[in-house]
NUTOR-596518 format. One record per residue (C-alpha): chain; x negated, z, y. Coordinates in pm, whole numbers, always signed. Layout:
BEGIN
+--------+--------+--------+--------+
! chaine !     xx !     zz !     yy !
+--------+--------+--------+--------+
!      A !      X !      Z !      Y !
...
+--------+--------+--------+--------+
This chain:
BEGIN
+--------+--------+--------+--------+
! chaine !     xx !     zz !     yy !
+--------+--------+--------+--------+
!      A !  -3107 !   +370 !   +594 !
!      A !  -3200 !   +632 !   +319 !
!      A !  -3157 !   +569 !    -47 !
!      A !  -2957 !   +841 !   -212 !
!      A !  -3083 !   +978 !   -563 !
!      A !  -2878 !   +945 !   -835 !
!      A !  -2923 !  +1251 !  -1106 !
!      A !  -2869 !  +1215 !  -1471 !
!      A !  -2744 !  +1497 !  -1717 !
!      A !  -3118 !  +1456 !  -1951 !
!      A !  -3272 !  +1726 !  -2097 !
!      A !  -3589 !  +1903 !  -1936 !
!      A !  -3893 !  +1907 !  -2125 !
!      A !  -4086 !  +2243 !  -2049 !
!      A !  -4381 !  +2394 !  -2193 !
!      A !  -4537 !  +2768 !  -2110 !
!      A !  -4892 !  +2767 !  -1990 !
!      A !  -5146 !  +3041 !  -1976 !
!      A !  -5218 !  +3171 !  -1643 !
!      A !  -5536 !  +2997 !  -1555 !
!      A !  -5595 !  +3167 !  -1184 !
!      A !  -5886 !  +3395 !  -1131 !
!      A !  -5786 !  +3765 !  -1021 !
!      A !  -5796 !  +3834 !   -653 !
!      A !  -6106 !  +4051 !   -698 !
!      A !  -6295 !  +3730 !   -801 !
!      A !  -6161 !  +3560 !   -528 !
!      A !  -6326 !  +3838 !   -260 !
!      A !  -6668 !  +3799 !   -449 !
!      A !  -6888 !  +3785 !   -157 !
!      A !  -7282 !  +3741 !   -269 !
!      A !  -7545 !  +3967 !   -147 !
!      A !  -7708 !  +3893 !   +163 !
!      A !  -8027 !  +3933 !   +299 !
!      A !  -8093 !  +3931 !   +679 !
!      A !  -8360 !  +3700 !   +840 !
!      A !  -8508 !  +3580 !  +1171 !
!      A !  -8569 !  +3225 !  +1152 !
!      A !  -8622 !  +2968 !  +1486 !
!      A !  -8452 !  +2679 !  +1443 !
!      A !  -8478 !  +2364 !  +1688 !
!      A !  -8222 !  +2355 !  +1965 !
!      A !  -8043 !  +2012 !  +1815 !
!      A !  -7989 !  +2163 !  +1478 !
!      A !  -7801 !  +2469 !  +1614 !
!      A !  -7605 !  +2228 !  +1848 !
!      A !  -7504 !  +2019 !  +1555 !
!      A !  -7378 !  +2295 !  +1326 !
!      A !  -7222 !  +2453 !  +1633 !
!      A !  -7021 !  +2141 !  +1675 !
!      A !  -6968 !  +2072 !  +1300 !
!      A !  -6845 !  +2459 !  +1253 !
!      A !  -6608 !  +2445 !  +1566 !
!      A !  -6429 !  +2079 !  +1438 !
!      A !  -6407 !  +2266 !  +1095 !
!      A !  -6265 !  +2602 !  +1214 !
!      A !  -6546 !  +2798 !  +1027 !
!      A !  -6871 !  +2958 !  +1143 !
!      A !  -7212 !  +2767 !  +1213 !
!      A !  -7400 !  +3035 !  +1025 !
!      A !  -7194 !  +3024 !   +708 !
!      A !  -7247 !  +2632 !   +708 !
!      A !  -7628 !  +2676 !   +729 !
!      A !  -7602 !  +2939 !   +454 !
!      A !  -7396 !  +2696 !   +207 !
!      A !  -7649 !  +2421 !   +290 !
!      A !  -7936 !  +2627 !   +187 !
!      A !  -7777 !  +2781 !   -116 !
!      A !  -7695 !  +2407 !   -243 !
!      A !  -8030 !  +2322 !   -175 !
!      A !  -8182 !  +2605 !   -400 !
!      A !  -7889 !  +2507 !   -657 !
!      A !  -7995 !  +2142 !   -684 !
!      A !  -8390 !  +2249 !   -687 !
!      A !  -8421 !  +2589 !   -838 !
!      A !  -8617 !  +2556 !  -1165 !
!      A !  -8428 !  +2780 !  -1461 !
!      A !  -8622 !  +3073 !  -1541 !
!      A !  -8896 !  +3066 !  -1788 !
!      A !  -8909 !  +3262 !  -2128 !
!      A !  -9232 !  +3389 !  -2035 !
!      A !  -9262 !  +3683 !  -1775 !
!      A !  -9600 !  +3667 !  -1652 !
!      A !  -9562 !  +3368 !  -1420 !
!      A !  -9877 !  +3183 !  -1520 !
!      A !  -9795 !  +2783 !  -1618 !
!      A !  -9763 !  +2695 !  -2016 !
!      A !  -9926 !  +2390 !  -2143 !
!      A !  -9697 !  +2138 !  -2275 !
!      A !  -9742 !  +2095 !  -2624 !
!      A !  -9934 !  +1773 !  -2713 !
!      A ! -10060 !  +1704 !  -2383 !
!      A ! -10451 !  +1860 !  -2443 !
!      A ! -10568 !  +2160 !  -2239 !
!      A ! -10419 !  +2020 !  -1900 !
!      A ! -10129 !  +2168 !  -1691 !
!      A !  -9793 !  +2019 !  -1709 !
!      A !  -9638 !  +1962 !  -1365 !
!      A !  -9281 !  +1871 !  -1319 !
!      A !  -9150 !  +1699 !  -1006 !
!      A !  -8820 !  +1662 !   -905 !
+--------+--------+--------+--------+
């Protein structure tokens, strides 16, 4: 048996909020892609194809997202020097500072 809803005549409190949704052009943003040729193991491709099928997406898109996530996690922020040579860590003598993740 369904319970009936009893409505009361109370004032409704409402406040206006700013629009926080991004415009459509930001939602359609696509990052520039570079085509590469790579040989992957058969088991890896079978795995991604199976998972992509379950989630109604493309297996190459899943692989691309996996690599992008890896890069976002492990990429070092750009340094101030543009020469590309490693900088000495201050107060550590003349040795090079090596940073391990």
